[in-house]
Backbone bond lengths (Angstrom), bond angles and torsions (degrees), N, CA, C in turn:
res aa  C-N    CA-C-N  psi(-1)  N-CA   C-N-CA  omega(-1)  CA-C   N-CA-C  phi
1 M - - - 1.471 - - 1.528 109.34 -
2 S 1.311 115.78 129.61 1.458 119.32 -178.13 1.520 110.74 -74.40
3 T 1.307 115.25 150.99 1.450 121.87 179.34 1.525 109.72 -108.21
4 S 1.316 115.82 175.95 1.463 120.11 178.93 1.519 110.80 -62.17
5 V 1.324 116.34 -39.64 1.461 120.37 179.00 1.524 110.20 -65.82
6 D 1.330 117.33 -43.76 1.466 121.30 178.96 1.526 111.01 -60.07
7 D 1.328 116.16 -46.57 1.476 120.43 -179.31 1.522 110.70 -62.39
8 Y 1.311 115.96 -39.59 1.461 119.90 179.88 1.524 110.67 -64.77
9 L 1.321 116.48 -44.53 1.458 120.57 -178.78 1.524 111.56 -67.62
10 V 1.325 117.42 -33.94 1.457 120.64 175.63 1.527 110.15 -63.08
11 G 1.323 115.86 -45.64 1.457 120.46 178.28 1.520 111.77 -62.90
12 L 1.337 116.20 -39.50 1.466 120.38 178.99 1.528 110.59 -66.57
13 T 1.322 116.70 -39.61 1.464 120.96 179.28 1.522 111.12 -62.45
14 K 1.315 117.02 -44.49 1.465 121.34 -179.14 1.526 112.14 -65.92
15 A 1.317 116.47 -27.96 1.468 120.71 -175.75 1.526 112.72 -87.72
16 L 1.336 117.43 -3.62 1.460 120.08 -173.55 1.524 112.33 -120.92
17 P 1.319 118.11 92.38 1.462 120.01 168.01 1.517 108.56 -79.37
18 G 1.312 116.56 169.70 1.453 118.60 176.55 1.509 112.69 133.33
19 P 1.339 117.61 -173.67 1.466 122.46 -178.92 1.525 111.37 -55.46
20 R 1.317 116.73 130.03 1.463 120.67 -173.08 1.523 113.12 -61.92
21 R 1.324 115.94 -43.99 1.470 118.74 -176.36 1.522 110.98 -64.72
22 K 1.330 116.68 -47.42 1.457 119.87 179.54 1.519 110.72 -64.51
23 K 1.325 117.04 -39.69 1.457 121.21 178.41 1.520 110.42 -62.32
24 A 1.338 116.84 -43.33 1.465 120.94 179.26 1.524 110.54 -62.76
25 D 1.334 117.17 -39.37 1.468 120.68 178.79 1.526 111.15 -63.65
26 L 1.330 116.55 -43.58 1.465 120.25 -179.69 1.519 111.44 -64.97
27 L 1.327 116.21 -41.59 1.461 119.84 179.81 1.524 111.20 -67.68
28 A 1.334 116.78 -36.97 1.462 120.17 177.80 1.531 110.44 -65.00
29 E 1.336 116.42 -40.49 1.460 120.27 177.30 1.527 111.12 -63.60
30 A 1.333 115.68 -41.61 1.465 119.30 179.03 1.527 111.11 -64.09
31 R 1.337 116.66 -43.03 1.473 120.48 179.37 1.524 110.65 -62.95
32 D 1.339 116.43 -44.44 1.468 119.86 -179.87 1.522 110.99 -61.82
33 H 1.340 115.54 -42.67 1.465 119.54 179.98 1.528 110.76 -62.83
34 L 1.326 116.88 -45.59 1.466 120.66 -179.20 1.518 111.37 -66.13
35 T 1.322 116.72 -37.83 1.468 120.22 178.52 1.523 110.72 -65.13
36 D 1.327 116.54 -46.00 1.471 120.12 179.38 1.523 110.85 -63.00
37 A 1.342 116.19 -42.08 1.469 119.67 -179.98 1.517 111.00 -64.60
38 T 1.321 116.17 -40.60 1.466 120.31 178.65 1.521 111.19 -61.70
39 E 1.324 116.63 -45.80 1.465 120.93 -179.44 1.526 111.45 -64.63
40 A 1.328 116.11 -37.04 1.469 119.31 178.26 1.533 110.85 -66.32
41 L 1.321 116.28 -40.15 1.459 120.05 179.60 1.529 111.11 -70.33
42 E 1.317 116.92 -34.52 1.470 119.62 174.79 1.523 110.44 -63.37
43 A 1.340 115.80 -39.99 1.461 119.88 179.37 1.521 111.30 -64.09
44 D 1.343 115.49 -24.52 1.464 119.98 178.38 1.518 112.34 -83.61
45 G 1.340 118.03 -3.36 1.446 120.65 174.50 1.514 116.69 116.57
46 L 1.343 118.41 -5.08 1.465 120.02 178.76 1.529 110.01 -79.11
47 D 1.337 115.67 150.21 1.467 117.79 173.46 1.526 109.02 -75.58
48 R 1.344 116.54 169.71 1.459 120.98 -172.31 1.528 112.39 -59.04
49 T 1.308 117.70 -44.91 1.468 121.12 -176.86 1.524 111.02 -64.41
50 A 1.325 115.61 -47.13 1.461 119.66 -179.74 1.527 110.79 -65.94
51 A 1.329 116.38 -36.88 1.460 120.44 179.68 1.535 110.69 -64.57
52 E 1.323 116.67 -41.66 1.473 119.74 179.03 1.523 110.96 -65.42
53 R 1.308 116.13 -42.93 1.462 118.87 179.43 1.523 111.11 -62.21
54 A 1.322 116.33 -41.79 1.465 120.17 179.42 1.530 110.76 -66.70
55 A 1.333 117.11 -38.54 1.464 120.73 179.51 1.525 110.59 -64.32
56 V 1.333 115.88 -42.11 1.465 120.43 178.48 1.526 110.55 -64.33
57 A 1.314 116.52 -42.69 1.467 120.47 -179.69 1.523 110.96 -63.61
58 D 1.338 116.56 -39.77 1.468 120.43 179.37 1.534 111.46 -69.07
59 F 1.331 116.60 -32.41 1.462 120.43 -178.20 1.523 110.75 -66.49
60 G 1.323 115.98 -35.48 1.461 119.40 176.32 1.512 113.15 121.66
61 D 1.312 116.38 150.79 1.453 121.26 176.68 1.524 110.56 -66.55
62 L 1.320 115.80 148.67 1.459 120.12 -178.43 1.530 112.01 -56.72
63 S 1.306 117.43 -36.24 1.465 120.56 -179.33 1.525 112.33 -63.54
64 D 1.340 116.48 -22.98 1.460 121.13 177.95 1.529 111.87 -93.04
65 V 1.325 116.50 -33.36 1.465 121.46 -175.01 1.520 112.27 -82.07
66 V 1.330 116.70 -41.58 1.469 121.60 -173.16 1.531 113.23 -58.18
67 P 1.338 121.06 -45.62 1.466 119.64 -179.12 1.526 113.86 -56.39
68 A 1.330 117.34 -40.51 1.462 120.33 179.48 1.527 110.88 -66.55
69 Y 1.330 116.07 -38.88 1.461 119.94 178.68 1.530 110.91 -68.22
70 R 1.318 116.48 -40.24 1.462 119.96 177.91 1.526 110.79 -62.27
71 E 1.298 116.21 -34.93 1.462 121.44 178.69 1.522 110.09 -61.18
72 E 1.334 116.17 -45.01 1.459 120.40 178.55 1.524 111.29 -66.34
73 L 1.311 117.01 -39.81 1.458 120.58 178.97 1.522 111.35 -66.73
74 A 1.320 116.71 -36.42 1.466 120.44 178.45 1.524 110.90 -64.27
75 V 1.323 117.02 -39.50 1.463 120.97 177.57 1.529 109.90 -64.89
76 A 1.335 116.49 -43.03 1.465 120.27 178.63 1.524 111.13 -63.07
77 Q 1.337 117.07 -40.87 1.458 120.91 178.18 1.526 110.73 -65.42
78 S 1.312 117.15 -37.43 1.456 121.25 177.71 1.521 111.22 -63.88
79 R 1.334 116.05 -36.84 1.464 119.78 178.26 1.523 110.56 -64.87
80 I 1.317 117.52 -40.85 1.463 121.69 177.46 1.526 110.19 -62.72
81 T 1.330 116.11 -45.20 1.465 121.07 -179.74 1.522 111.07 -61.41
82 A 1.327 116.84 -46.66 1.462 121.03 -178.90 1.522 111.76 -64.28
83 A 1.334 116.69 -40.10 1.463 120.06 179.88 1.525 111.07 -65.67
84 L 1.321 116.56 -41.01 1.462 120.17 179.37 1.522 110.71 -67.16
85 L 1.333 116.91 -42.19 1.465 120.91 178.15 1.528 110.40 -61.07
86 F 1.316 116.96 -44.34 1.465 120.88 178.80 1.526 110.61 -61.87
87 G 1.335 116.95 -44.95 1.453 120.44 -179.05 1.516 113.18 -60.94
88 V 1.335 116.02 -41.57 1.466 120.12 179.53 1.523 110.73 -67.73
89 L 1.324 117.16 -44.74 1.472 120.53 -174.92 1.517 112.71 -72.12
90 I 1.333 117.89 -31.75 1.459 119.70 -176.15 1.526 111.08 -68.98
91 L 1.344 117.10 -20.24 1.465 121.40 178.79 1.532 113.11 -87.93
92 Q 1.312 117.21 -13.60 1.455 120.13 -173.27 1.536 114.72 -62.77
93 P 1.334 120.30 -39.57 1.472 118.43 179.03 1.529 112.67 -57.43
94 L 1.331 116.79 -38.65 1.461 119.76 177.90 1.519 111.50 -69.10
95 I 1.325 115.87 -41.29 1.462 120.31 -177.94 1.524 111.31 -65.19
96 W 1.337 117.27 -36.23 1.463 120.56 -174.28 1.524 113.23 -101.09
97 Q 1.319 117.23 11.20 1.452 119.25 177.08 1.523 109.63 -62.55
98 P 1.335 118.58 116.30 1.473 120.46 -175.49 1.526 112.44 -60.22
99 G 1.311 115.76 135.13 1.447 121.78 174.93 1.510 115.70 82.77
100 V 1.344 118.18 -7.50 1.460 120.17 -178.79 1.522 110.84 -76.59
101 W 1.323 115.92 -39.89 1.461 121.51 -177.82 1.533 109.80 -109.08
102 S 1.310 114.26 154.15 1.468 119.00 -177.09 1.520 112.40 -65.76
103 W 1.324 117.02 -25.28 1.457 119.58 -174.97 1.525 113.61 -87.52
104 N 1.342 117.55 -5.09 1.468 117.42 176.91 1.524 111.61 -124.36
105 Q 1.310 114.94 35.03 1.452 119.94 174.55 1.533 109.55 -78.90
106 D 1.303 116.22 121.93 1.466 121.32 178.13 1.526 107.33 -95.46
107 L 1.328 116.38 87.57 1.463 121.52 -171.66 1.520 112.50 -65.39
108 G 1.279 118.15 -27.82 1.448 120.49 -177.29 1.514 113.68 -95.30
109 G 1.330 116.63 9.17 1.454 119.38 -175.89 1.523 110.17 83.42
110 P 1.322 118.62 158.43 1.464 121.48 -176.95 1.523 112.38 -66.41
111 S 1.302 115.68 131.01 1.456 120.40 175.63 1.521 109.42 -88.01
112 A 1.306 115.85 168.57 1.467 119.86 178.91 1.521 110.91 -61.00
113 L 1.339 115.78 -39.72 1.468 120.03 -179.69 1.519 111.19 -66.96
114 S 1.338 117.02 -41.72 1.467 119.77 -179.07 1.526 111.01 -64.48
115 V 1.331 116.51 -35.58 1.464 120.21 178.37 1.525 110.45 -66.29
116 I 1.328 115.55 -42.96 1.464 119.87 178.62 1.522 110.50 -62.91
117 L 1.331 115.95 -46.36 1.461 120.35 -179.97 1.524 111.56 -61.95
118 E 1.325 115.83 -41.39 1.470 120.02 -179.72 1.515 111.28 -61.26
119 H 1.340 116.19 -46.68 1.470 119.86 179.33 1.527 111.34 -65.48
120 L 1.316 116.23 -40.04 1.466 120.00 179.98 1.520 111.35 -63.63
121 I 1.325 116.27 -46.77 1.463 120.15 -179.66 1.525 110.56 -64.95
122 R 1.340 115.86 -36.74 1.460 119.62 179.54 1.526 110.98 -62.39
123 W 1.329 116.27 -44.77 1.466 119.31 -179.91 1.526 112.09 -70.20
124 V 1.319 115.97 -40.12 1.470 119.15 177.58 1.522 110.19 -63.82
125 G 1.334 116.59 -42.38 1.455 120.24 179.14 1.518 112.38 -62.79
126 A 1.340 116.70 -43.03 1.468 120.29 179.38 1.527 110.57 -63.32
127 F 1.337 116.12 -42.19 1.460 120.36 178.85 1.531 110.87 -63.67
128 T 1.330 116.46 -40.66 1.461 120.62 -178.75 1.522 111.28 -68.76
129 I 1.328 116.99 -40.74 1.465 120.10 177.60 1.525 110.17 -62.01
130 A 1.336 116.37 -44.40 1.465 120.02 178.22 1.524 110.88 -60.80
131 G 1.342 115.87 -41.64 1.459 119.49 178.28 1.512 112.33 -64.28
132 A 1.335 116.74 -38.60 1.463 120.53 179.21 1.529 110.64 -65.79
133 V 1.334 116.91 -39.41 1.464 120.39 178.18 1.532 110.74 -64.08
134 I 1.331 115.81 -44.10 1.463 119.94 177.80 1.528 110.74 -61.25
135 A 1.345 116.20 -40.17 1.461 120.48 178.78 1.521 111.14 -64.10
136 L 1.331 117.55 -40.52 1.463 120.74 177.71 1.523 111.43 -62.98
137 L 1.322 116.24 -42.26 1.464 119.86 178.09 1.524 111.07 -65.69
138 A 1.332 115.69 -40.19 1.464 119.90 -178.65 1.523 111.50 -65.25
139 T 1.326 116.68 -39.59 1.473 119.73 -178.01 1.520 112.29 -82.21
140 S 1.327 117.37 -7.10 1.466 120.59 177.51 1.525 110.52 -106.09
141 L 1.322 115.31 -68.35 1.460 120.03 -177.55 1.522 112.77 -80.22
142 G 1.339 115.98 -29.19 1.458 118.83 -173.65 1.511 116.01 -91.29
143 Q 1.334 117.46 -1.78 1.457 118.34 -175.35 1.525 113.42 -70.78
144 R 1.318 116.49 -10.20 1.462 119.91 176.10 1.533 111.38 -70.73
145 F 1.346 116.05 -18.51 1.460 120.01 -178.53 1.529 110.38 -90.60
146 A 1.312 115.89 135.73 1.462 120.99 -177.26 1.521 111.81 -61.56
147 L 1.328 116.94 -35.51 1.462 120.63 -178.53 1.528 110.84 -61.50
148 V 1.326 116.94 -40.36 1.467 121.44 178.97 1.514 110.18 -68.31
149 R 1.318 117.12 -44.99 1.470 120.74 -178.26 1.525 111.57 -64.26
150 Q 1.311 117.00 -36.48 1.460 120.50 -174.62 1.524 113.39 -84.38
151 H 1.325 117.63 -34.99 1.465 120.22 -173.31 1.529 113.90 -121.51
152 G 1.319 117.06 -17.29 1.457 120.24 -175.81 1.514 113.72 -62.38
153 A 1.337 116.40 -41.19 1.464 120.24 -176.68 1.530 111.12 -61.95
154 R 1.312 116.61 -44.07 1.469 120.13 179.16 1.529 111.34 -64.42
155 M 1.323 116.92 -44.55 1.450 120.75 -178.57 1.532 111.21 -63.63
156 I 1.328 116.28 -42.07 1.464 120.27 -179.72 1.517 110.95 -66.51
157 A 1.330 117.07 -40.58 1.461 120.62 179.63 1.524 111.28 -63.28
158 V 1.320 116.49 -45.80 1.468 120.33 179.58 1.532 110.33 -64.56
159 F 1.328 116.42 -42.88 1.462 120.66 178.78 1.529 110.80 -60.11
160 A 1.328 116.26 -42.94 1.463 120.19 -178.79 1.524 111.61 -65.67
161 I 1.325 117.01 -41.62 1.463 120.38 -179.50 1.529 110.68 -65.45
162 V 1.326 116.57 -46.86 1.470 120.37 179.48 1.530 110.16 -62.12
163 S 1.319 117.03 -43.89 1.463 121.04 179.86 1.522 110.98 -62.33
164 A 1.330 116.89 -42.12 1.457 120.72 -179.49 1.523 111.12 -62.23
165 V 1.320 116.24 -42.20 1.466 120.24 -179.65 1.527 110.82 -67.01
166 V 1.338 116.87 -46.85 1.466 120.86 -176.24 1.526 110.94 -64.96
167 V 1.326 116.90 -45.93 1.463 119.94 -178.34 1.525 110.79 -67.69
168 S 1.315 117.97 -37.66 1.466 120.91 177.53 1.526 110.98 -63.10
169 L 1.315 116.90 -44.59 1.467 120.57 177.75 1.528 111.02 -63.28
170 G 1.328 115.90 -39.65 1.457 119.17 177.53 1.516 111.91 -63.64
171 G 1.322 116.49 -41.70 1.455 120.45 178.35 1.516 112.78 -63.75
172 M 1.321 115.75 -42.22 1.464 119.19 177.74 1.525 110.85 -65.56
173 S 1.328 117.10 -36.73 1.465 120.47 179.00 1.525 110.81 -65.24
174 M 1.330 116.33 -41.87 1.459 119.95 177.88 1.526 110.75 -63.36
175 T 1.315 116.42 -40.51 1.459 120.44 179.76 1.531 111.15 -63.08
176 L 1.316 116.44 -43.33 1.465 120.37 178.61 1.529 111.21 -64.35
177 E 1.336 116.04 -38.55 1.453 119.97 179.40 1.529 110.45 -65.63
178 W 1.332 116.75 -44.10 1.458 119.74 178.60 1.531 111.18 -65.06
179 S 1.329 116.00 -32.93 1.468 118.71 -179.31 1.527 111.38 -65.42
180 L 1.312 117.33 -30.59 1.463 120.55 178.45 1.528 111.01 -66.67
181 A 1.349 115.54 -34.20 1.460 119.83 -179.19 1.528 111.98 -80.15
182 S 1.342 116.36 -37.70 1.464 120.08 -175.48 1.517 112.89 -88.90
183 G 1.308 116.96 -18.73 1.458 120.11 -179.48 1.512 114.07 84.17
184 R 1.318 117.29 8.39 1.473 119.59 177.46 1.528 109.00 -140.47
185 L 1.309 115.41 151.80 1.461 121.78 -179.84 1.523 108.69 -110.75
186 D 1.309 117.23 116.04 1.462 122.28 -178.68 1.526 108.56 -123.59
187 V 1.320 115.46 99.63 1.461 119.96 -176.75 1.527 112.11 -95.24
188 I 1.333 116.95 -4.79 1.469 119.02 -177.78 1.531 111.61 -64.14
189 P 1.334 120.32 -48.59 1.469 118.99 -179.61 1.524 113.72 -60.71
190 V 1.343 116.48 -46.67 1.464 118.37 -178.75 1.525 110.99 -66.04
191 S 1.323 117.00 -31.30 1.458 119.99 176.57 1.524 110.86 -69.63
192 A 1.336 116.07 -44.17 1.460 120.89 -176.17 1.519 112.89 -71.26
193 F 1.341 117.19 -39.01 1.464 121.11 -172.94 1.520 114.20 -98.55
194 V 1.340 116.68 -16.25 1.467 119.13 -175.56 1.525 111.93 -124.72
195 V 1.324 116.67 -63.56 1.464 120.43 -170.54 1.527 111.65 -64.61
196 V 1.325 117.52 -50.87 1.471 119.95 -177.44 1.529 111.98 -64.36
197 P 1.350 119.68 -49.15 1.469 118.41 177.29 1.525 113.56 -58.84
198 L 1.334 116.50 -39.68 1.461 118.46 179.65 1.517 112.24 -73.28
199 F 1.330 116.47 -26.58 1.468 119.63 172.40 1.528 109.80 -63.71
200 L 1.335 116.63 -40.07 1.463 120.79 176.70 1.529 110.99 -64.63
201 V 1.329 115.87 -37.01 1.473 119.71 175.00 1.523 109.94 -60.44
202 G 1.337 115.59 -43.63 1.463 119.80 178.82 1.519 112.53 -61.71
203 L 1.327 117.08 -38.06 1.465 120.35 178.13 1.525 110.87 -64.94
204 Q 1.328 116.56 -42.22 1.469 119.72 177.84 1.525 110.78 -63.76
205 A 1.326 116.15 -39.80 1.468 120.21 178.91 1.522 110.62 -64.97
206 R 1.323 115.90 -39.23 1.469 120.30 179.22 1.535 111.05 -62.92
207 R 1.320 116.31 -38.23 1.472 119.84 176.05 1.522 111.30 -62.38
208 G 1.340 115.53 -37.84 1.451 119.01 177.12 1.521 112.11 -64.98
209 L 1.326 117.09 -39.91 1.456 120.95 177.56 1.522 111.54 -63.82
210 R 1.333 115.82 -38.37 1.473 119.14 178.66 1.514 111.32 -62.19
211 L 1.330 117.28 -37.83 1.463 120.99 178.64 1.523 110.67 -67.24
212 V 1.329 115.85 -38.36 1.469 119.82 -178.87 1.513 111.18 -70.26
213 R 1.318 116.66 -39.78 1.460 120.70 -174.71 1.525 112.88 -80.74
214 A 1.324 117.26 -22.15 1.465 120.29 -175.05 1.516 111.38 -66.45
């Protein structure tokens, strides 16, 4: 038979999407708090049922508790998104090093367009890596500030989505340019090392937006 605490935790679980580990930690903290409160109220003379009901009432209505929990989950999701974005981007200089891999050999020498694209992608990549580092710091050290908790998740999600789209387009453009020089079109490497990983970044960012908008 379910108790008041069980019913409350079920409702809280259903209302909280987000990273599983962080969600599990929050729910464990809530259960521990309710259990301790119930035991304290029992020690004061209430029976178990009344003590649980009082503990739940003191903890707060779900409509008041859930927004604060979602805020924490959104920050945790933003940290995952930023870490994944950083990991993908930090590998790009090696992946796009001209002449290192068989699929990016520029047999005819660098064209004017390839030089422009290379410089553009380099600057965009550096800017994105810097942004990802700032996002990681904000979601770790800066989460104590209300401004970061309230607006940081949305900003990081939007930044990650825009970065994923821009870098993916840049990678595809470089691949097409190299294909003109080599005479063959090989989209497998750019898909495997750029488009697919950044698509996963976009999915993580979208989850963060859902937490913010909910």
